[in-house]
C-alpha positions in Angstrom: -4.0 6.1 9.2 -1.0 3.8 8.5 1.3 5.7 5.6 3.7 3.8 2.8 5.9 5.4 1.0 6.3 3.0 -2.4 9.1 2.8 -4.5 8.5 1.4 -7.9 5.1 2.4 -9.2 5.6 3.7 -12.6 1.3 3.4 -13.9 -2.3 2.8 -12.9 -1.6 -0.5 -13.4 0.7 -0.6 -11.1 -1.3 1.6 -8.4 -4.4 -0.9 -9.1 -2.4 -3.4 -8.1 -0.7 -2.0 -5.0 -4.5 -1.6 -3.7 -5.9 -4.7 -4.2 -3.1 -6.3 -2.6 -3.3 -3.1 0.4 -7.1 -4.3 0.6 -6.8 -8.0 0.6 -4.8 -7.2 4.1 -7.0 -8.4 7.0 -8.0 -5.3 9.0 -7.9 -3.0 6.5 -10.3 -0.7 5.9 -11.5 1.0 2.8 -10.4 2.7 1.2 -6.9 2.1 0.7 -5.8 5.6 -1.0 -2.9 5.2 -3.3 -1.2 7.9 -4.9 1.4 7.5 -8.2 2.6 10.8 -8.5 2.7 11.0 -4.3 4.9 6.9 -4.5 2.5 6.3 -1.3 0.0 4.7 0.3 -2.5 5.7 3.1 -5.1 2.7 4.8 -6.9 3.3 7.4 -8.0 0.0 10.2 -6.2 -2.5 12.2 -3.5 -4.3 9.5 -0.4 -4.4 10.9 2.0 -2.3 9.1 4.6 -5.2 8.8 1.6 -7.2 6.8 1.0 -4.2 4.6 4.8 -4.3 3.9 5.1 -7.5 2.9 1.2 -7.3 0.6 3.1 -4.3 -1.2 6.4 -6.1 -1.2 4.9 -9.4 -2.9 3.4 -7.4 -5.8 7.1 -6.2 -6.9 7.2 -3.1 -5.4 9.4 -1.5 -2.2 7.7 -0.5 0.7 8.3 1.7 3.7 6.3 2.6 6.9 6.4 6.3 7.2 5.6 8.1 11.0 
């Protein structure tokens, strides 16, 4: 499980965009959990953490992997 801290999400539309972007990364297992309140995402599977960060960045948000 990879945990990402995500900054810039302000609404449920943002959450849906981040969730879709993360789900499209090869190696991601469903479900992807994105929390607007906590500003984070939990992603299962074997996806490269840097690919997850890149997917969130492409959506216009900032993400960092939380250890």
